[in-house]
C-alpha positions as CSV (number, residue, x, y, z in Angstrom):
1,X,57.5,-22.0,222.0
2,X,57.1,-25.8,222.6
3,X,59.4,-26.5,219.7
4,X,62.1,-24.3,221.1
5,X,61.8,-25.9,224.5
6,X,62.1,-29.4,223.0
7,X,65.0,-28.4,220.9
8,X,66.8,-26.9,224.0
9,X,66.1,-30.1,226.0
10,X,67.6,-32.3,223.3
11,X,70.6,-30.0,222.8
12,X,71.3,-29.9,226.5
13,X,71.0,-33.7,226.8
14,X,73.4,-34.1,223.9
15,X,76.0,-31.8,225.5
16,X,75.7,-33.5,228.9
17,X,76.3,-36.9,227.3
18,X,79.9,-36.0,226.9
19,X,80.2,-36.2,230.7
20,X,78.1,-39.3,230.9
21,X,78.2,-41.6,233.9
22,X,78.2,-45.3,233.5
23,X,74.8,-46.5,232.5
24,X,73.2,-49.8,231.6
25,X,72.7,-50.2,227.9
26,X,69.3,-51.1,226.5
27,X,68.8,-54.9,226.1
28,X,66.4,-57.2,224.3
29,X,63.4,-57.7,226.6
30,X,63.6,-54.3,228.3
31,X,60.3,-52.4,228.9
32,X,60.3,-48.6,228.9
33,X,57.4,-46.8,230.5
34,X,57.0,-43.0,229.8
35,X,54.6,-40.3,230.9
36,X,54.5,-37.0,229.2
37,X,52.8,-33.6,229.0
38,X,51.9,-33.1,225.4
39,X,50.9,-30.1,223.2
40,X,48.8,-31.0,220.2
41,X,49.0,-28.5,217.3
42,X,46.7,-29.4,214.4
43,X,48.0,-28.7,210.9
44,X,44.4,-28.6,209.7
45,X,42.7,-28.1,206.4
46,X,39.1,-28.7,205.4
47,X,36.7,-28.7,202.5
48,X,33.6,-26.5,202.3
49,X,30.5,-28.0,204.0
50,X,27.9,-29.8,201.9
51,X,24.2,-29.4,202.7
52,X,22.0,-32.3,201.4
53,X,24.9,-33.1,199.0
54,X,25.3,-29.5,197.7
55,X,28.6,-27.6,198.3
56,X,28.2,-24.3,200.3
57,X,31.0,-22.0,199.3
58,X,33.2,-20.3,201.9
59,X,32.3,-22.6,204.8
60,X,35.6,-24.2,205.8
61,X,36.4,-25.0,209.4
62,X,39.6,-25.0,211.5
63,X,40.7,-27.1,214.6
64,X,42.1,-25.6,217.8
65,X,45.1,-27.1,219.6
66,X,45.1,-28.6,223.1
67,X,47.2,-29.9,226.0
68,X,46.9,-33.3,227.5
69,X,48.8,-36.2,229.1
70,X,49.9,-39.4,227.5
71,X,51.5,-42.7,228.5
72,X,53.5,-45.0,226.3
73,X,54.9,-48.5,226.7
74,X,57.9,-49.6,224.6
75,X,59.2,-53.2,224.3
76,X,62.8,-53.7,223.0
77,X,63.1,-56.7,220.7
78,X,66.9,-56.0,220.4
79,X,69.2,-53.4,221.8
80,X,68.2,-51.1,218.9
81,X,64.7,-52.2,217.7
82,X,61.6,-51.5,219.8
83,X,57.8,-51.1,219.5
84,X,55.9,-48.3,221.3
85,X,52.2,-48.3,222.1
86,X,51.0,-44.8,222.8
87,X,47.9,-44.3,225.0
88,X,46.7,-41.2,226.7
89,X,43.9,-39.0,228.0
90,X,41.5,-37.8,225.2
91,X,42.3,-34.3,224.2
92,X,39.4,-31.8,223.7
93,X,39.3,-29.8,220.5
94,X,37.1,-27.1,219.1
95,X,36.2,-26.9,215.4
96,X,35.9,-23.2,214.5
97,X,34.2,-21.4,211.6
98,X,36.9,-20.2,209.1
99,X,34.9,-19.4,205.9
100,X,33.1,-16.0,205.9
101,X,29.8,-17.6,205.0
102,X,29.9,-20.0,207.9
103,X,31.2,-17.3,210.3
104,X,28.2,-15.2,209.4
105,X,25.8,-18.0,210.5
106,X,27.8,-19.4,213.4
107,X,30.8,-17.3,214.6
108,X,33.7,-18.8,216.6
109,X,33.4,-22.5,217.8
110,X,30.9,-24.7,216.0
111,X,31.7,-28.3,217.2
112,X,33.4,-29.6,220.3
113,X,34.8,-33.1,220.5
114,X,37.5,-35.3,222.2
115,X,39.9,-37.4,220.3
116,X,41.8,-40.5,221.5
117,X,44.5,-41.5,219.1
118,X,46.2,-44.8,220.2
119,X,49.3,-45.2,218.1
120,X,51.7,-48.1,217.5
121,X,55.2,-47.2,216.4
122,X,58.2,-49.3,215.4
123,X,61.4,-47.6,216.5
124,X,65.1,-47.6,215.9
125,X,67.2,-46.5,219.0
126,X,70.7,-45.2,218.8
127,X,72.5,-46.6,221.8
128,X,76.1,-45.6,221.2
129,X,75.9,-42.1,222.8
130,X,76.1,-42.9,226.5
131,X,73.3,-41.3,228.5
132,X,71.7,-39.7,225.4
133,X,69.5,-42.1,223.4
134,X,67.8,-40.7,220.3
135,X,65.3,-42.7,218.3
136,X,63.0,-42.5,215.3
137,X,59.7,-44.3,214.8
138,X,57.1,-45.0,212.1
139,X,53.7,-46.6,212.5
140,X,49.9,-46.3,212.5
141,X,47.4,-44.4,214.6
142,X,43.7,-44.9,215.1
143,X,41.8,-41.7,215.9
144,X,38.6,-42.3,217.9
145,X,36.3,-39.2,218.4
146,X,34.2,-39.0,221.6
147,X,31.6,-36.6,223.1
148,X,30.9,-34.8,219.9
149,X,28.5,-31.8,220.4
150,X,27.4,-28.7,218.7
151,X,28.0,-25.3,220.3
152,X,25.3,-22.8,221.1
153,X,26.6,-20.7,218.2
154,X,26.0,-23.5,215.7
155,X,22.6,-24.4,217.1
156,X,21.4,-20.9,216.9
157,X,22.8,-20.1,213.4
158,X,21.5,-23.3,211.8
159,X,18.1,-23.5,213.5
160,X,18.9,-26.4,215.7
161,X,21.5,-29.2,215.3
162,X,21.2,-32.9,216.0
163,X,23.2,-36.2,215.7
164,X,26.7,-34.7,215.6
165,X,29.3,-37.4,214.6
166,X,33.0,-37.3,213.7
167,X,34.1,-40.4,211.8
168,X,37.1,-42.3,213.2
169,X,40.1,-42.8,211.0
170,X,43.3,-44.8,210.5
171,X,46.5,-43.0,209.5
172,X,50.3,-43.0,209.4
173,X,52.4,-41.8,212.2
174,X,56.0,-40.6,212.4
175,X,58.2,-39.8,215.4
176,X,61.6,-38.5,216.5
177,X,62.6,-38.3,220.1
178,X,65.3,-38.9,222.7
179,X,65.7,-40.4,226.2
180,X,68.4,-39.1,228.6
181,X,69.4,-41.5,231.3
182,X,69.4,-40.2,234.8
183,X,70.7,-43.4,236.4
184,X,68.8,-46.1,238.4
185,X,66.8,-46.9,235.3
186,X,65.1,-43.4,235.2
187,X,65.3,-41.1,232.3
188,X,63.8,-37.9,230.9
189,X,62.2,-37.9,227.4
190,X,61.3,-35.4,224.7
191,X,59.6,-36.3,221.4
192,X,57.8,-35.0,218.4
193,X,55.1,-37.0,216.5
194,X,53.2,-36.3,213.3
195,X,49.8,-38.1,213.1
196,X,47.7,-38.4,209.9
197,X,44.1,-37.9,211.2
198,X,41.3,-37.3,208.7
199,X,37.6,-37.1,209.7
200,X,34.2,-36.3,208.4
201,X,31.8,-34.3,210.6
202,X,28.1,-34.9,210.0
203,X,25.0,-33.6,211.6
204,X,21.4,-32.6,210.9
205,X,20.3,-29.0,210.9
206,X,16.9,-27.2,210.8
207,X,18.0,-24.6,208.3
208,X,20.2,-26.5,205.8
209,X,19.3,-30.1,206.3
210,X,22.0,-32.8,206.5
211,X,25.5,-31.3,206.8
212,X,28.9,-32.9,206.2
213,X,32.4,-31.5,206.1
214,X,35.7,-33.3,205.5
215,X,38.5,-32.2,207.8
216,X,42.2,-33.1,207.9
217,X,43.4,-32.6,211.4
218,X,47.0,-33.9,210.9
219,X,48.5,-32.7,214.2
220,X,52.0,-32.2,215.4
221,X,52.3,-33.6,218.9
222,X,55.1,-32.2,221.1
223,X,55.9,-34.2,224.4
224,X,58.1,-33.8,227.4
225,X,58.2,-36.2,230.3
226,X,59.9,-38.8,232.4
227,X,60.3,-42.6,232.0
228,X,61.3,-45.8,233.8
229,X,63.1,-48.8,232.5
230,X,62.0,-52.3,233.7
């Protein structure tokens, strides 16, 4: 549904650009500030968990999606080349039991955590379409995990859990988006990002000892918001 909404927004903006009003072109030295509502959709995969270094079969985990808000700041080096720094409010995600063996011990959610992925992207902006300004970007993200905790289900199933940690990670990031100029230096924005986020969850348990599981979160991030040019 979010993909359809973003596609509709971009198509409508493209059509409206035909009737574009006079707008100021982007220039070197411009700052663009955007605020967006975002939907985070993990494209996750995981290994089976290991207990004291031994693989436990059929114990993979999944990662739920989430909504949050983000803010980005873009600086234009030229009319077409810019750099965006993405910040935001940490999004809360649940890791869920996917493998049958893990579901038998701890059904539903097993770990809850927040993730803050500040991202730096270098962008190319197409500025020849009037009010409609599409762009693409590529860069790096750093995923920092916060407030990790085990659920009641995991605590009960594994005889008590302690020291839950999710390892931070560096990864590539890609982006496609568009601004639509509303005049007076205001614009609406829609974008899609792909973030390479890999982590390892570790914790101690009463039943199985030291537990570790590698998880690739790799989310698609769909955003819609408004911006201001300075």
